C-alpha positions, 0 to 999 in steps of 0.5 A: 464470522466474528465482527473485527473493529478492524472491518471497513464496514462491508463485512468481507474483510480478512486482515491477516496478523500482519493487518493485510486485508485481502482488498489491499488495505492495511490497519494502520492501528486505528483506520484501514488505509489504502496502500501508497501508489506503486508510482509514488513508492520508488523512483527509478534510476534515471530520475533519481536526484543528480542521476545522469540522463539516458545515453540517446545512442 
């Protein structure tokens, strides 16, 4: 395998054209970064600011 400057150092990185490694990290232009946690990515409608609470019926 050819050395890739984006490799995290394990020697097992397989990075696609979009900068994503098989392990889920993404190249940000200078380092490999872990993706944001799924809970941080979006809020559910019930948690959105100004949303009404669900009906307890």
